[in-house]
C-alpha positions in Angstrom: -12.1 -7.4 7.7 -10.7 -3.8 7.6 -7.9 -3.8 9.4 -6.4 0.0 9.2 -4.1 1.1 11.5 -4.7 -2.1 13.5 -1.7 -3.8 13.7 -2.5 -7.1 12.5 0.6 -9.6 11.7 0.8 -11.0 8.4 -1.0 -14.2 8.0 1.4 -17.5 7.5 -0.4 -17.2 3.7 1.0 -13.8 3.5 4.7 -14.6 4.9 4.9 -17.2 1.9 3.5 -14.7 -0.2 6.4 -12.5 0.9 9.2 -14.9 0.4 7.6 -15.5 -3.0 7.9 -12.2 -3.7 11.4 -11.4 -2.7 12.6 -14.9 -4.6 10.8 -13.7 -7.5 11.5 -9.7 -7.4 10.9 -7.7 -10.4 14.6 -5.8 -10.2 17.8 -7.1 -9.5 18.8 -4.7 -7.2 17.6 -2.4 -4.5 19.5 0.3 -2.8 17.2 0.4 0.1 13.9 -1.2 1.7 10.8 1.1 3.0 8.0 0.2 5.1 5.1 1.2 6.9 5.4 0.7 10.6 2.5 -1.8 10.5 4.0 -5.4 11.2 2.3 -6.7 8.7 4.1 -4.9 6.0 6.9 -4.6 8.0 7.3 -8.2 8.1 6.8 -8.3 3.9 10.0 -5.6 3.9 11.8 -7.7 6.3 12.2 -10.5 3.9 12.7 -8.4 1.0 15.4 -6.5 2.9 17.1 -9.8 3.4 17.3 -10.9 0.0 18.9 -7.8 -0.9 21.0 -7.3 2.5 20.4 -3.4 2.6 18.7 -0.9 5.0 15.4 -0.9 6.4 13.3 2.6 6.8 10.0 2.4 8.6 8.0 5.2 8.5 4.0 6.2 9.7 3.7 8.4 6.4 3.3 4.4 4.3 1.0 3.5 7.1 -2.3 2.0 5.9 -5.8 4.5 6.2 -7.2 4.3 9.6 -11.2 3.3 8.9 -11.8 4.6 12.6 -14.5 2.3 14.5 -15.0 0.3 11.3 -11.9 -1.6 11.8 -12.0 -5.1 13.3 -15.1 -5.2 11.5 -16.1 -7.6 8.3 -17.3 -6.0 5.2 -20.5 -8.2 5.3 -21.2 -7.0 9.1 -21.0 -3.1 8.0 -22.7 -3.8 4.4 -26.0 -4.7 7.1 -25.2 -2.4 9.6 -24.4 0.7 7.6 -25.6 -0.2 3.8 -25.7 3.9 3.0 -22.2 4.8 4.3 -20.9 1.5 3.4 -22.0 2.2 -0.6 -20.8 5.4 -0.2 -17.2 4.6 1.0 -16.8 2.3 -1.9 -18.8 4.2 -4.7 -17.4 8.1 -3.5 -15.0 7.5 -0.6 -13.5 11.1 -0.8 -17.0 12.0 0.2 -17.5 9.5 3.4 -14.8 9.0 6.1 -16.1 6.0 8.8 -15.9 8.1 12.6 -12.6 8.0 13.8 -11.5 7.6 10.9 -9.0 9.2 8.4 -10.1 10.9 4.9 -8.1 9.8 1.6 -7.4 13.3 0.4 -5.4 13.0 4.1 -3.9 9.5 3.5 -3.1 10.5 -0.1 -1.1 13.5 1.1 1.0 11.7 3.8 1.6 9.0 1.3 3.0 11.2 -1.6 5.0 13.7 1.2 6.2 10.3 2.0 7.4 9.5 -1.5 8.9 12.4 -1.8 11.3 12.4 1.1 12.2 9.0 -0.4 12.8 10.2 -3.1 14.6 13.1 -2.4 17.0 10.6 0.0 17.7 8.3 -2.7 18.2 10.3 -5.8 18.7 7.7 -8.8 18.5 5.0 -7.0 16.2 1.8 -6.8 13.9 1.7 -4.0 11.1 -0.9 -2.8 8.4 0.4 -0.7 5.9 -1.7 1.1 2.8 -0.4 2.1 -1.1 -1.4 1.9 -3.9 -1.5 -0.7 -5.5 1.5 0.3 -2.3 3.6 0.4 -1.4 2.3 -2.7 -4.7 3.1 -4.3 -4.4 7.0 -3.5 -0.5 7.3 -4.5 -1.5 5.8 -8.1 -4.2 8.0 -8.1 -2.2 11.0 -7.6 0.2 9.8 -9.7 -2.7 9.5 -12.9 -4.1 12.6 -11.1 -7.6 10.3 -11.1 -9.7 11.8 -8.6 -9.9 9.6 -5.2 -13.5 8.5 -6.2 -11.9 6.2 -8.9 -9.0 4.7 -6.0 -11.4 1.6 -5.6 -11.4 1.3 -9.5 -7.5 0.6 -9.1 -7.1 -3.2 -8.4 -4.3 -4.5 -5.4 -3.5 -7.3 -4.7 -1.8 -8.3 -1.5 2.0 -8.5 -2.2 1.0 -6.8 -5.4 4.1 -4.8 -7.4 4.2 -1.4 -8.8 6.9 0.1 -10.3 6.9 4.0 -10.4 9.7 5.8 -12.3 11.2 9.4 -11.1 12.3 11.7 -13.2 12.3 15.5 -14.1 8.6 15.3 -15.0 7.7 13.4 -11.6 6.0 10.3 -11.3 5.2 8.0 -14.1 3.9 4.0 -13.7 5.4 1.3 -15.3 3.6 -1.5 -13.8 0.5 -1.5 -11.8 -0.6 -4.7 -9.7 1.4 -7.3 -10.9 1.2 -10.7 -8.8 3.5 -13.2 -11.5 5.1 -14.3 -8.3 2.2 -15.4 -7.0 1.8 -18.1 -9.8 4.7 -19.8 -8.4 2.7 -21.5 -5.8 1.5 -23.6 -7.7 
């Protein structure tokens, strides 16, 4: 299901995953938590904030991409109703935007702008930022200097941990798509 800007509550399984993430967080300390303004991300961020007892900052710059008229519709439905557009969306995402939706280049621009603002506000601090799969793929593509055409090749599972380091040379990636905390489900 394409959720995009739709403010859908975090499902019970997602809440459980968020608690597992907080209980097995990959660092021992964070100085602040940032979150998308959408409630499914904000709920996860609040659980992490509660673990560390720090301030939660909410920003639209970390909000998921808008999928326009595709929001609320299933992948299967769209693949049948719009086969050419659906294929292009995943194979050439930089060349197709659902009607009323947001271009991934614009998503990437606002997300990176948001990250730079966070870095400037928290120099040499450890920050947890909770966002969405589409946004994370655009961020990782930017950090790797990869074309947006390749964004769907970057896996991002729910509550996945990505660790970015920032130094004078810019961003580097230390960890991508870790769901080690979810193994505690069993």
